[in-house]
N, CA, C and O atoms as a GROMACS GRO file, in nm:
protein
  616
    1UNK      N    1   0.085  -0.118   0.000
    1UNK     CA    2   0.000   0.000   0.000
    1UNK      C    3   0.090   0.124   0.000
    1UNK      O    4   0.182   0.135   0.081
    2UNK      N    5   0.063   0.217  -0.091
    2UNK     CA    6   0.141   0.341  -0.097
    2UNK      C    7   0.105   0.431   0.021
    2UNK      O    8   0.005   0.410   0.088
    3UNK      N    9   0.189   0.532   0.044
    3UNK     CA   10   0.162   0.626   0.153
    3UNK      C   11   0.030   0.700   0.128
    3UNK      O   12  -0.049   0.720   0.220
    4UNK      N   13   0.006   0.739   0.004
    4UNK     CA   14  -0.120   0.806  -0.029
    4UNK      C   15  -0.241   0.719  -0.002
    4UNK      O   16  -0.342   0.766   0.050
    5UNK      N   17  -0.231   0.593  -0.037
    5UNK     CA   18  -0.341   0.500  -0.010
    5UNK      C   19  -0.361   0.480   0.141
    5UNK      O   20  -0.474   0.471   0.189
    6UNK      N   21  -0.251   0.473   0.214
    6UNK     CA   22  -0.258   0.457   0.361
    6UNK      C   23  -0.326   0.579   0.424
    6UNK      O   24  -0.413   0.564   0.509
    7UNK      N   25  -0.286   0.699   0.381
    7UNK     CA   26  -0.345   0.823   0.433
    7UNK      C   27  -0.495   0.825   0.403
    7UNK      O   28  -0.575   0.857   0.490
    8UNK      N   29  -0.532   0.791   0.281
    8UNK     CA   30  -0.675   0.790   0.246
    8UNK      C   31  -0.752   0.687   0.326
    8UNK      O   32  -0.864   0.713   0.370
    9UNK      N   33  -0.694   0.570   0.346
    9UNK     CA   34  -0.760   0.466   0.425
    9UNK      C   35  -0.783   0.513   0.569
    9UNK      O   36  -0.892   0.494   0.624
   10UNK      N   37  -0.682   0.573   0.628
   10UNK     CA   38  -0.693   0.622   0.766
   10UNK      C   39  -0.798   0.733   0.774
   10UNK      O   40  -0.881   0.734   0.865
   11UNK      N   41  -0.795   0.825   0.679
   11UNK     CA   42  -0.890   0.937   0.679
   11UNK      C   43  -1.033   0.887   0.662
   11UNK      O   44  -1.124   0.931   0.733
   12UNK      N   45  -1.054   0.796   0.570
   12UNK     CA   46  -1.190   0.745   0.548
   12UNK      C   47  -1.239   0.663   0.667
   12UNK      O   48  -1.358   0.666   0.700
   13UNK      N   49  -1.149   0.590   0.732
   13UNK     CA   50  -1.186   0.516   0.854
   13UNK      C   51  -1.228   0.612   0.965
   13UNK      O   52  -1.307   0.576   1.052
   14UNK      N   53  -1.174   0.734   0.961
   14UNK     CA   54  -1.209   0.836   1.059
   14UNK      C   55  -1.332   0.916   1.022
   14UNK      O   56  -1.370   1.009   1.094
   15UNK      N   57  -1.397   0.882   0.911
   15UNK     CA   58  -1.520   0.949   0.873
   15UNK      C   59  -1.510   1.049   0.760
   15UNK      O   60  -1.609   1.112   0.725
   16UNK      N   61  -1.391   1.066   0.701
   16UNK     CA   62  -1.374   1.161   0.592
   16UNK      C   63  -1.446   1.112   0.466
   16UNK      O   64  -1.436   0.996   0.428
   17UNK      N   65  -1.519   1.203   0.404
   17UNK     CA   66  -1.584   1.174   0.276
   17UNK      C   67  -1.491   1.204   0.159
   17UNK      O   68  -1.498   1.139   0.055
   18UNK      N   69  -1.404   1.303   0.178
   18UNK     CA   70  -1.310   1.344   0.074
   18UNK      C   71  -1.171   1.357   0.133
   18UNK      O   72  -1.154   1.397   0.248
   19UNK      N   73  -1.071   1.322   0.052
   19UNK     CA   74  -0.932   1.333   0.094
   19UNK      C   75  -0.852   1.381  -0.026
   19UNK      O   76  -0.869   1.331  -0.136
   20UNK      N   77  -0.766   1.479  -0.004
   20UNK     CA   78  -0.681   1.529  -0.110
   20UNK      C   79  -0.549   1.579  -0.053
   20UNK      O   80  -0.538   1.604   0.067
   21UNK      N   81  -0.450   1.593  -0.140
   21UNK     CA   82  -0.320   1.642  -0.099
   21UNK      C   83  -0.288   1.768  -0.179
   21UNK      O   84  -0.296   1.768  -0.302
   22UNK      N   85  -0.253   1.875  -0.107
   22UNK     CA   86  -0.223   2.003  -0.170
   22UNK      C   87  -0.073   2.030  -0.167
   22UNK      O   88  -0.006   2.001  -0.068
   23UNK      N   89  -0.023   2.086  -0.276
   23UNK     CA   90   0.115   2.135  -0.281
   23UNK      C   91   0.111   2.280  -0.234
   23UNK      O   92   0.054   2.366  -0.302
   24UNK      N   93   0.170   2.307  -0.120
   24UNK     CA   94   0.164   2.441  -0.061
   24UNK      C   95   0.271   2.535  -0.114
   24UNK      O   96   0.273   2.652  -0.078
   25UNK      N   97   0.361   2.485  -0.200
   25UNK     CA   98   0.467   2.570  -0.253
   25UNK      C   99   0.411   2.692  -0.327
   25UNK      O  100   0.471   2.799  -0.325
   26UNK      N  101   0.297   2.675  -0.391
   26UNK     CA  102   0.236   2.784  -0.466
   26UNK      C  103   0.187   2.897  -0.377
   26UNK      O  104   0.176   3.012  -0.421
   27UNK      N  105   0.159   2.867  -0.252
   27UNK     CA  106   0.104   2.967  -0.160
   27UNK      C  107   0.187   2.975  -0.032
   27UNK      O  108   0.135   3.011   0.074
   28UNK      N  109   0.314   2.941  -0.041
   28UNK     CA  110   0.401   2.936   0.075
   28UNK      C  111   0.399   3.066   0.155
   28UNK      O  112   0.388   3.064   0.277
   29UNK      N  113   0.409   3.180   0.086
   29UNK     CA  114   0.408   3.309   0.156
   29UNK      C  115   0.276   3.334   0.226
   29UNK      O  116   0.274   3.387   0.337
   30UNK      N  117   0.165   3.297   0.163
   30UNK     CA  118   0.033   3.314   0.223
   30UNK      C  119   0.021   3.227   0.348
   30UNK      O  120  -0.028   3.273   0.451
   31UNK      N  121   0.066   3.103   0.339
   31UNK     CA  122   0.060   3.011   0.452
   31UNK      C  123   0.143   3.064   0.569
   31UNK      O  124   0.098   3.063   0.684
   32UNK      N  125   0.264   3.111   0.540
   32UNK     CA  126   0.352   3.163   0.645
   32UNK      C  127   0.295   3.292   0.704
   32UNK      O  128   0.302   3.313   0.825
   33UNK      N  129   0.238   3.378   0.619
   33UNK     CA  130   0.180   3.503   0.669
   33UNK      C  131   0.064   3.474   0.765
   33UNK      O  132   0.046   3.546   0.863
   34UNK      N  133  -0.012   3.372   0.738
   34UNK     CA  134  -0.126   3.341   0.823
   34UNK      C  135  -0.084   3.263   0.946
   34UNK      O  136  -0.130   3.293   1.057
   35UNK      N  137   0.002   3.163   0.930
   35UNK     CA  138   0.035   3.075   1.041
   35UNK      C  139   0.168   3.100   1.108
   35UNK      O  140   0.196   3.042   1.213
   36UNK      N  141   0.250   3.185   1.047
   36UNK     CA  142   0.380   3.216   1.107
   36UNK      C  143   0.474   3.097   1.110
   36UNK      O  144   0.462   3.005   1.029
   37UNK      N  145   0.568   3.100   1.203
   37UNK     CA  146   0.671   2.996   1.210
   37UNK      C  147   0.615   2.855   1.227
   37UNK      O  148   0.677   2.758   1.184
   38UNK      N  149   0.498   2.843   1.289
   38UNK     CA  150   0.437   2.711   1.308
   38UNK      C  151   0.421   2.637   1.176
   38UNK      O  152   0.434   2.515   1.170
   39UNK      N  153   0.393   2.712   1.070
   39UNK     CA  154   0.357   2.649   0.942
   39UNK      C  155   0.473   2.637   0.845
   39UNK      O  156   0.454   2.590   0.733
   40UNK      N  157   0.592   2.676   0.884
   40UNK     CA  158   0.706   2.663   0.793
   40UNK      C  159   0.753   2.518   0.791
   40UNK      O  160   0.743   2.446   0.891
   41UNK      N  161   0.804   2.477   0.678
   41UNK     CA  162   0.860   2.344   0.667
   41UNK      C  163   0.761   2.234   0.635
   41UNK      O  164   0.796   2.116   0.642
   42UNK      N  165   0.639   2.270   0.600
   42UNK     CA  166   0.540   2.171   0.559
   42UNK      C  167   0.503   2.199   0.413
   42UNK      O  168   0.419   2.286   0.387
   43UNK      N  169   0.563   2.127   0.319
   43UNK     CA  170   0.540   2.157   0.178
   43UNK      C  171   0.404   2.109   0.124
   43UNK      O  172   0.363   2.150   0.016
   44UNK      N  173   0.336   2.025   0.200
   44UNK     CA  174   0.208   1.971   0.155
   44UNK      C  175   0.108   1.970   0.270
   44UNK      O  176   0.144   1.974   0.388
   45UNK      N  177  -0.018   1.966   0.232
   45UNK     CA  178  -0.125   1.952   0.330
   45UNK      C  179  -0.218   1.841   0.286
   45UNK      O  180  -0.255   1.833   0.168
   46UNK      N  181  -0.256   1.757   0.378
   46UNK     CA  182  -0.360   1.658   0.352
   46UNK      C  183  -0.491   1.725   0.392
   46UNK      O  184  -0.509   1.767   0.507
   47UNK      N  185  -0.581   1.733   0.298
   47UNK     CA  186  -0.710   1.797   0.323
   47UNK      C  187  -0.817   1.690   0.336
   47UNK      O  188  -0.828   1.601   0.251
   48UNK      N  189  -0.895   1.698   0.443
   48UNK     CA  190  -1.002   1.603   0.465
   48UNK      C  191  -1.134   1.679   0.480
   48UNK      O  192  -1.137   1.790   0.533
   49UNK      N  193  -1.241   1.618   0.433
   49UNK     CA  194  -1.371   1.683   0.443
   49UNK      C  195  -1.479   1.585   0.481
   49UNK      O  196  -1.475   1.467   0.445
   50UNK      N  197  -1.576   1.635   0.556
   50UNK     CA  198  -1.693   1.556   0.595
   50UNK      C  199  -1.816   1.627   0.541
   50UNK      O  200  -1.840   1.744   0.571
   51UNK      N  201  -1.894   1.555   0.461
   51UNK     CA  202  -2.014   1.612   0.402
   51UNK      C  203  -2.120   1.643   0.507
   51UNK      O  204  -2.138   1.568   0.602
   52UNK      N  205  -2.188   1.752   0.488
   52UNK     CA  206  -2.298   1.789   0.577
   52UNK      C  207  -2.429   1.739   0.517
   52UNK      O  208  -2.446   1.746   0.395
   53UNK      N  209  -2.521   1.690   0.598
   53UNK     CA  210  -2.650   1.648   0.545
   53UNK      C  211  -2.723   1.764   0.478
   53UNK      O  212  -2.726   1.875   0.532
   54UNK      N  213  -2.781   1.740   0.361
   54UNK     CA  214  -2.849   1.846   0.286
   54UNK      C  215  -2.952   1.923   0.370
   54UNK      O  216  -2.954   2.046   0.364
   55UNK      N  217  -3.037   1.855   0.449
   55UNK     CA  218  -3.136   1.931   0.527
   55UNK      C  219  -3.072   2.030   0.625
   55UNK      O  220  -3.131   2.134   0.656
   56UNK      N  221  -2.953   1.998   0.674
   56UNK     CA  222  -2.882   2.088   0.764
   56UNK      C  223  -2.838   2.215   0.691
   56UNK      O  224  -2.855   2.326   0.742
   57UNK      N  225  -2.784   2.198   0.572
   57UNK     CA  226  -2.738   2.312   0.492
   57UNK      C  227  -2.858   2.391   0.438
   57UNK      O  228  -2.853   2.514   0.432
   58UNK      N  229  -2.964   2.322   0.400
   58UNK     CA  230  -3.083   2.389   0.344
   58UNK      C  231  -3.141   2.491   0.441
   58UNK      O  232  -3.195   2.592   0.398
   59UNK      N  233  -3.131   2.466   0.571
   59UNK     CA  234  -3.188   2.557   0.671
   59UNK      C  235  -3.119   2.692   0.670
   59UNK      O  236  -3.176   2.792   0.713
   60UNK      N  237  -2.996   2.697   0.620
   60UNK     CA  238  -2.925   2.824   0.613
   60UNK      C  239  -2.988   2.920   0.514
   60UNK      O  240  -2.969   3.041   0.522
   61UNK      N  241  -3.064   2.866   0.421
   61UNK     CA  242  -3.128   2.949   0.318
   61UNK      C  243  -3.256   3.015   0.370
   61UNK      O  244  -3.317   3.095   0.300
   62UNK      N  245  -3.295   2.983   0.492
   62UNK     CA  246  -3.416   3.040   0.551
   62UNK      C  247  -3.371   3.138   0.661
   62UNK      O  248  -3.347   3.097   0.774
   63UNK      N  249  -3.360   3.269   0.627
   63UNK     CA  250  -3.305   3.366   0.722
   63UNK      C  251  -3.378   3.372   0.856
   63UNK      O  252  -3.317   3.402   0.958
   64UNK      N  253  -3.506   3.343   0.858
   64UNK     CA  254  -3.582   3.354   0.982
   64UNK      C  255  -3.572   3.228   1.070
   64UNK      O  256  -3.628   3.226   1.179
   65UNK      N  257  -3.503   3.126   1.023
   65UNK     CA  258  -3.496   2.998   1.096
   65UNK      C  259  -3.381   2.999   1.197
   65UNK      O  260  -3.274   2.945   1.170
   66UNK      N  261  -3.405   3.061   1.313
   66UNK     CA  262  -3.302   3.068   1.418
   66UNK      C  263  -3.267   2.930   1.470
   66UNK      O  264  -3.150   2.901   1.498
   67UNK      N  265  -3.367   2.844   1.485
   67UNK     CA  266  -3.343   2.708   1.537
   67UNK      C  267  -3.258   2.629   1.437
   67UNK      O  268  -3.163   2.561   1.477
   68UNK      N  269  -3.291   2.638   1.308
   68UNK     CA  270  -3.213   2.568   1.207
   68UNK      C  271  -3.068   2.614   1.205
   68UNK      O  272  -2.977   2.532   1.191
   69UNK      N  273  -3.047   2.744   1.220
   69UNK     CA  274  -2.910   2.797   1.224
   69UNK      C  275  -2.835   2.749   1.349
   69UNK      O  276  -2.716   2.718   1.342
   70UNK      N  277  -2.906   2.743   1.461
   70UNK     CA  278  -2.843   2.695   1.585
   70UNK      C  279  -2.804   2.548   1.571
   70UNK      O  280  -2.696   2.508   1.615
   71UNK      N  281  -2.892   2.468   1.511
   71UNK     CA  282  -2.861   2.326   1.491
   71UNK      C  283  -2.742   2.312   1.396
   71UNK      O  284  -2.653   2.230   1.420
   72UNK      N  285  -2.740   2.392   1.290
   72UNK     CA  286  -2.628   2.391   1.196
   72UNK      C  287  -2.497   2.424   1.269
   72UNK      O  288  -2.398   2.352   1.256
   73UNK      N  289  -2.497   2.534   1.346
   73UNK     CA  290  -2.376   2.574   1.419
   73UNK      C  291  -2.330   2.464   1.514
   73UNK      O  292  -2.211   2.435   1.523
   74UNK      N  293  -2.423   2.404   1.584
   74UNK     CA  294  -2.387   2.298   1.678
   74UNK      C  295  -2.319   2.182   1.604
   74UNK      O  296  -2.213   2.137   1.645
   75UNK      N  297  -2.381   2.136   1.497
   75UNK     CA  298  -2.324   2.022   1.425
   75UNK      C  299  -2.190   2.055   1.362
   75UNK      O  300  -2.098   1.974   1.369
   76UNK      N  301  -2.177   2.172   1.301
   76UNK     CA  302  -2.050   2.204   1.236
   76UNK      C  303  -1.941   2.238   1.337
   76UNK      O  304  -1.828   2.192   1.323
   77UNK      N  305  -1.973   2.316   1.438
   77UNK     CA  306  -1.870   2.362   1.532
   77UNK      C  307  -1.839   2.260   1.641
   77UNK      O  308  -1.729   2.261   1.696
   78UNK      N  309  -1.932   2.173   1.672
   78UNK     CA  310  -1.910   2.078   1.781
   78UNK      C  311  -1.890   1.936   1.728
   78UNK      O  312  -1.785   1.875   1.752
   79UNK      N  313  -1.986   1.884   1.657
   79UNK     CA  314  -1.982   1.744   1.615
   79UNK      C  315  -1.883   1.721   1.501
   79UNK      O  316  -1.792   1.638   1.514
   80UNK      N  317  -1.898   1.792   1.391
   80UNK     CA  318  -1.814   1.768   1.273
   80UNK      C  319  -1.670   1.809   1.299
   80UNK      O  320  -1.577   1.737   1.262
   81UNK      N  321  -1.648   1.924   1.364
   81UNK     CA  322  -1.511   1.966   1.391
   81UNK      C  323  -1.439   1.865   1.480
   81UNK      O  324  -1.320   1.839   1.459
   82UNK      N  325  -1.508   1.809   1.578
   82UNK     CA  326  -1.444   1.707   1.663
   82UNK      C  327  -1.404   1.585   1.580
   82UNK      O  328  -1.297   1.529   1.600
   83UNK      N  329  -1.490   1.544   1.488
   83UNK     CA  330  -1.459   1.430   1.402
   83UNK      C  331  -1.340   1.462   1.311
   83UNK      O  332  -1.252   1.378   1.291
   84UNK      N  333  -1.338   1.584   1.256
   84UNK     CA  334  -1.226   1.625   1.170
   84UNK      C  335  -1.095   1.628   1.248
   84UNK      O  336  -0.991   1.585   1.198
   85UNK      N  337  -1.100   1.679   1.369
   85UNK     CA  338  -0.978   1.689   1.449
   85UNK      C  339  -0.925   1.551   1.487
   85UNK      O  340  -0.804   1.530   1.487
   86UNK      N  341  -1.013   1.458   1.518
   86UNK     CA  342  -0.971   1.321   1.548
   86UNK      C  343  -0.910   1.256   1.423
   86UNK      O  344  -0.807   1.189   1.430
   87UNK      N  345  -0.976   1.277   1.310
   87UNK     CA  346  -0.929   1.221   1.184
   87UNK      C  347  -0.793   1.280   1.147
   87UNK      O  348  -0.704   1.207   1.103
   88UNK      N  349  -0.776   1.412   1.165
   88UNK     CA  350  -0.648   1.477   1.135
   88UNK      C  351  -0.537   1.422   1.223
   88UNK      O  352  -0.424   1.403   1.177
   89UNK      N  353  -0.568   1.396   1.349
   89UNK     CA  354  -0.469   1.340   1.440
   89UNK      C  355  -0.429   1.199   1.395
   89UNK      O  356  -0.312   1.163   1.400
   90UNK      N  357  -0.526   1.120   1.351
   90UNK     CA  358  -0.498   0.985   1.302
   90UNK      C  359  -0.413   0.988   1.175
   90UNK      O  360  -0.319   0.910   1.161
   91UNK      N  361  -0.446   1.078   1.083
   91UNK     CA  362  -0.369   1.092   0.958
   91UNK      C  363  -0.227   1.136   0.990
   91UNK      O  364  -0.131   1.083   0.935
   92UNK      N  365  -0.214   1.234   1.080
   92UNK     CA  366  -0.080   1.280   1.119
   92UNK      C  367   0.000   1.165   1.180
   92UNK      O  368   0.120   1.151   1.154
   93UNK      N  369  -0.065   1.083   1.261
   93UNK     CA  370   0.002   0.968   1.320
   93UNK      C  371   0.052   0.870   1.215
   93UNK      O  372   0.162   0.816   1.227
   94UNK      N  373  -0.028   0.849   1.111
   94UNK     CA  374   0.013   0.760   1.002
   94UNK      C  375   0.133   0.818   0.927
   94UNK      O  376   0.224   0.745   0.889
   95UNK      N  377   0.133   0.948   0.907
   95UNK     CA  378   0.246   1.014   0.838
   95UNK      C  379   0.373   1.008   0.923
   95UNK      O  380   0.480   0.977   0.871
   96UNK      N  381   0.360   1.037   1.051
   96UNK     CA  382   0.476   1.029   1.140
   96UNK      C  383   0.528   0.886   1.146
   96UNK      O  384   0.650   0.864   1.146
   97UNK      N  385   0.437   0.789   1.151
   97UNK     CA  386   0.477   0.648   1.151
   97UNK      C  387   0.552   0.607   1.025
   97UNK      O  388   0.630   0.512   1.027
   98UNK      N  389   0.527   0.680   0.916
   98UNK     CA  390   0.596   0.652   0.790
   98UNK      C  391   0.725   0.734   0.775
   98UNK      O  392   0.791   0.729   0.672
   99UNK      N  393   0.760   0.811   0.882
   99UNK     CA  394   0.886   0.885   0.879
   99UNK      C  395   0.876   1.031   0.837
   99UNK      O  396   0.979   1.094   0.814
  100UNK      N  397   0.757   1.085   0.825
  100UNK     CA  398   0.738   1.224   0.785
  100UNK      C  399   0.703   1.310   0.905
  100UNK      O  400   0.658   1.259   1.008
  101UNK      N  401   0.723   1.441   0.892
  101UNK     CA  402   0.675   1.536   0.993
  101UNK      C  403   0.531   1.568   0.958
  101UNK      O  404   0.496   1.580   0.840
  102UNK      N  405   0.448   1.583   1.059
  102UNK     CA  406   0.308   1.615   1.035
  102UNK      C  407   0.256   1.699   1.151
  102UNK      O  408   0.292   1.678   1.267
  103UNK      N  409   0.172   1.794   1.118
  103UNK     CA  410   0.112   1.883   1.217
  103UNK      C  411  -0.039   1.884   1.198
  103UNK      O  412  -0.088   1.945   1.104
  104UNK      N  413  -0.114   1.816   1.286
  104UNK     CA  414  -0.260   1.820   1.271
  104UNK      C  415  -0.312   1.957   1.316
  104UNK      O  416  -0.300   1.994   1.432
  105UNK      N  417  -0.370   2.029   1.222
  105UNK     CA  418  -0.421   2.164   1.251
  105UNK      C  419  -0.570   2.153   1.282
  105UNK      O  420  -0.647   2.112   1.196
  106UNK      N  421  -0.611   2.189   1.404
  106UNK     CA  422  -0.752   2.177   1.441
  106UNK      C  423  -0.844   2.258   1.351
  106UNK      O  424  -0.812   2.370   1.310
  107UNK      N  425  -0.958   2.200   1.321
  107UNK     CA  426  -1.056   2.266   1.235
  107UNK      C  427  -1.115   2.390   1.301
  107UNK      O  428  -1.152   2.486   1.232
  108UNK      N  429  -1.123   2.389   1.432
  108UNK     CA  430  -1.192   2.498   1.501
  108UNK      C  431  -1.099   2.598   1.568
  108UNK      O  432  -1.146   2.690   1.635
  109UNK      N  433  -0.968   2.583   1.552
  109UNK     CA  434  -0.874   2.672   1.619
  109UNK      C  435  -0.869   2.808   1.550
  109UNK      O  436  -0.846   2.817   1.430
  110UNK      N  437  -0.892   2.913   1.628
  110UNK     CA  438  -0.877   3.050   1.577
  110UNK      C  439  -0.754   3.112   1.641
  110UNK      O  440  -0.738   3.109   1.763
  111UNK      N  441  -0.669   3.167   1.558
  111UNK     CA  442  -0.551   3.237   1.608
  111UNK      C  443  -0.559   3.387   1.578
  111UNK      O  444  -0.475   3.464   1.624
  112UNK      N  445  -0.659   3.426   1.502
  112UNK     CA  446  -0.681   3.567   1.469
  112UNK      C  447  -0.831   3.594   1.477
  112UNK      O  448  -0.905   3.568   1.382
  113UNK      N  449  -0.875   3.647   1.591
  113UNK     CA  450  -1.018   3.670   1.612
  113UNK      C  451  -1.074   3.778   1.519
  113UNK      O  452  -1.188   3.769   1.476
  114UNK      N  453  -0.993   3.878   1.488
  114UNK     CA  454  -1.041   3.986   1.401
  114UNK      C  455  -1.078   3.934   1.262
  114UNK      O  456  -1.182   3.971   1.206
  115UNK      N  457  -0.994   3.849   1.208
  115UNK     CA  458  -1.021   3.793   1.075
  115UNK      C  459  -1.095   3.660   1.082
  115UNK      O  460  -1.131   3.603   0.979
  116UNK      N  461  -1.118   3.611   1.204
  116UNK     CA  462  -1.182   3.481   1.227
  116UNK      C  463  -1.108   3.372   1.150
  116UNK      O  464  -1.168   3.294   1.076
  117UNK      N  465  -0.976   3.368   1.171
  117UNK     CA  466  -0.891   3.275   1.096
  117UNK      C  467  -0.806   3.192   1.190
  117UNK      O  468  -0.775   3.233   1.302
  118UNK      N  469  -0.770   3.075   1.142
  118UNK     CA  470  -0.680   2.987   1.214
  118UNK      C  471  -0.540   2.997   1.156
  118UNK      O  472  -0.513   3.086   1.074
  119UNK      N  473  -0.450   2.907   1.197
  119UNK     CA  474  -0.312   2.914   1.148
  119UNK      C  475  -0.297   2.874   1.002
  119UNK      O  476  -0.198   2.910   0.938
  120UNK      N  477  -0.393   2.801   0.948
  120UNK     CA  478  -0.390   2.757   0.809
  120UNK      C  479  -0.532   2.766   0.754
  120UNK      O  480  -0.629   2.735   0.824
  121UNK      N  481  -0.544   2.809   0.630
  121UNK     CA  482  -0.675   2.810   0.565
  121UNK      C  483  -0.705   2.669   0.514
  121UNK      O  484  -0.649   2.625   0.414
  122UNK      N  485  -0.793   2.600   0.585
  122UNK     CA  486  -0.831   2.465   0.543
  122UNK      C  487  -0.897   2.468   0.406
  122UNK      O  488  -0.879   2.378   0.324
  123UNK      N  489  -0.975   2.573   0.381
  123UNK     CA  490  -1.043   2.584   0.251
  123UNK      C  491  -0.942   2.602   0.138
  123UNK      O  492  -0.959   2.546   0.030
  124UNK      N  493  -0.837   2.681   0.162
  124UNK     CA  494  -0.733   2.699   0.061
  124UNK      C  495  -0.664   2.565   0.033
  124UNK      O  496  -0.641   2.531  -0.083
  125UNK      N  497  -0.632   2.491   0.137
  125UNK     CA  498  -0.568   2.359   0.118
  125UNK      C  499  -0.660   2.266   0.040
  125UNK      O  500  -0.614   2.194  -0.049
  126UNK      N  501  -0.789   2.266   0.073
  126UNK     CA  502  -0.884   2.179   0.003
  126UNK      C  503  -0.895   2.219  -0.144
  126UNK      O  504  -0.899   2.133  -0.232
  127UNK      N  505  -0.900   2.348  -0.170
  127UNK     CA  506  -0.906   2.396  -0.308
  127UNK      C  507  -0.780   2.356  -0.385
  127UNK      O  508  -0.788   2.307  -0.497
  128UNK      N  509  -0.663   2.378  -0.324
  128UNK     CA  510  -0.537   2.344  -0.390
  128UNK      C  511  -0.522   2.194  -0.412
  128UNK      O  512  -0.450   2.151  -0.502
  129UNK      N  513  -0.588   2.114  -0.329
  129UNK     CA  514  -0.580   1.969  -0.347
  129UNK      C  515  -0.676   1.919  -0.454
  129UNK      O  516  -0.679   1.800  -0.486
  130UNK      N  517  -0.756   2.012  -0.509
  130UNK     CA  518  -0.847   1.975  -0.617
  130UNK      C  519  -0.980   1.920  -0.570
  130UNK      O  520  -1.055   1.863  -0.650
  131UNK      N  521  -1.011   1.935  -0.442
  131UNK     CA  522  -1.136   1.880  -0.391
  131UNK      C  523  -1.258   1.964  -0.429
  131UNK      O  524  -1.368   1.911  -0.437
  132UNK      N  525  -1.240   2.093  -0.452
  132UNK     CA  526  -1.355   2.177  -0.484
  132UNK      C  527  -1.318   2.324  -0.488
  132UNK      O  528  -1.202   2.360  -0.507
  133UNK      N  529  -1.418   2.408  -0.469
  133UNK     CA  530  -1.400   2.553  -0.472
  133UNK      C  531  -1.475   2.613  -0.354
  133UNK      O  532  -1.560   2.548  -0.293
  134UNK      N  533  -1.443   2.738  -0.323
  134UNK     CA  534  -1.508   2.807  -0.213
  134UNK      C  535  -1.635   2.872  -0.268
  134UNK      O  536  -1.630   2.956  -0.357
  135UNK      N  537  -1.749   2.832  -0.213
  135UNK     CA  538  -1.878   2.882  -0.261
  135UNK      C  539  -1.923   3.007  -0.189
  135UNK      O  540  -1.854   3.059  -0.101
  136UNK      N  541  -2.041   3.055  -0.228
  136UNK     CA  542  -2.099   3.174  -0.165
  136UNK      C  543  -2.124   3.150  -0.017
  136UNK      O  544  -2.130   3.245   0.061
  137UNK      N  545  -2.139   3.025   0.020
  137UNK     CA  546  -2.162   2.989   0.161
  137UNK      C  547  -2.034   3.002   0.244
  137UNK      O  548  -2.037   2.986   0.366
  138UNK      N  549  -1.922   3.030   0.177
  138UNK     CA  550  -1.789   3.033   0.240
  138UNK      C  551  -1.745   2.894   0.286
  138UNK      O  552  -1.652   2.881   0.365
  139UNK      N  553  -1.812   2.791   0.236
  139UNK     CA  554  -1.772   2.654   0.262
  139UNK      C  555  -1.719   2.593   0.133
  139UNK      O  556  -1.742   2.645   0.024
  140UNK      N  557  -1.649   2.483   0.147
  140UNK     CA  558  -1.602   2.412   0.030
  140UNK      C  559  -1.720   2.347  -0.042
  140UNK      O  560  -1.802   2.281   0.021
  141UNK      N  561  -1.728   2.368  -0.171
  141UNK     CA  562  -1.831   2.306  -0.255
  141UNK      C  563  -1.758   2.211  -0.349
  141UNK      O  564  -1.658   2.248  -0.410
  142UNK      N  565  -1.810   2.090  -0.360
  142UNK     CA  566  -1.746   1.989  -0.444
  142UNK      C  567  -1.846   1.934  -0.544
  142UNK      O  568  -1.967   1.949  -0.525
  143UNK      N  569  -1.798   1.870  -0.649
  143UNK     CA  570  -1.890   1.806  -0.742
  143UNK      C  571  -1.970   1.692  -0.677
  143UNK      O  572  -2.083   1.666  -0.717
  144UNK      N  573  -1.910   1.624  -0.578
  144UNK     CA  574  -1.975   1.510  -0.514
  144UNK      C  575  -2.074   1.551  -0.405
  144UNK      O  576  -2.173   1.482  -0.380
  145UNK      N  577  -2.046   1.663  -0.341
  145UNK     CA  578  -2.123   1.704  -0.225
  145UNK      C  579  -2.154   1.853  -0.236
  145UNK      O  580  -2.093   1.926  -0.313
  146UNK      N  581  -2.250   1.893  -0.158
  146UNK     CA  582  -2.272   2.035  -0.143
  146UNK      C  583  -2.167   2.084  -0.043
  146UNK      O  584  -2.064   2.019  -0.029
  147UNK      N  585  -2.187   2.195   0.025
  147UNK     CA  586  -2.080   2.245   0.114
  147UNK      C  587  -2.033   2.140   0.214
  147UNK      O  588  -2.112   2.064   0.270
  148UNK      N  589  -1.902   2.138   0.234
  148UNK     CA  590  -1.841   2.047   0.330
  148UNK      C  591  -1.766   2.126   0.434
  148UNK      O  592  -1.717   2.236   0.408
  149UNK      N  593  -1.758   2.070   0.553
  149UNK     CA  594  -1.665   2.120   0.654
  149UNK      C  595  -1.533   2.050   0.624
  149UNK      O  596  -1.533   1.934   0.583
  150UNK      N  597  -1.422   2.119   0.645
  150UNK     CA  598  -1.293   2.058   0.614
  150UNK      C  599  -1.186   2.094   0.711
  150UNK      O  600  -1.193   2.195   0.781
  151UNK      N  601  -1.085   2.008   0.714
  151UNK     CA  602  -0.969   2.030   0.798
  151UNK      C  603  -0.851   1.969   0.731
  151UNK      O  604  -0.866   1.894   0.635
  152UNK      N  605  -0.734   1.999   0.781
  152UNK     CA  606  -0.619   1.940   0.716
  152UNK      C  607  -0.500   1.935   0.810
  152UNK      O  608  -0.468   2.034   0.876
  153UNK      N  609  -0.434   1.821   0.817
  153UNK     CA  610  -0.304   1.820   0.884
  153UNK      C  611  -0.200   1.859   0.782
  153UNK      O  612  -0.196   1.802   0.674
  154UNK      N  613  -0.118   1.954   0.812
  154UNK     CA  614  -0.014   1.998   0.718
  154UNK      C  615   0.108   1.911   0.730
  154UNK      O  616   0.206   1.932   0.659
   0.00000   0.00000   0.00000
């Protein structure tokens, strides 16, 4: 089994619907500007995504649905992010076990409250890995799924 196949197997076992690998060389300065020294020395990112159920996303289109929005926030910020973070830790463990350096970047970690950003743009990594594009929802949109929550160990 190749390293790529091993990473995908581990990610899918952890609940990932999509897995991709991004070459960060194209955006090295952007990655360093956002994440600082923590993010230097990682030329690639493994991007993982978990699809959201359509009815959950559909509720966002109803501006007056406070309950639907609360349920959406709970699932994305609590349930899905926890699954992504566990999956990222497992993928990082597989990479370290194969002799590589790996840094699991939490899906919910904010390091810049003003910009509401973390140390790495998970959406940028997912886009660079070819998984999809950033939609009007500010979530990753893919041909296979509607918006996905995503995370990535760099």
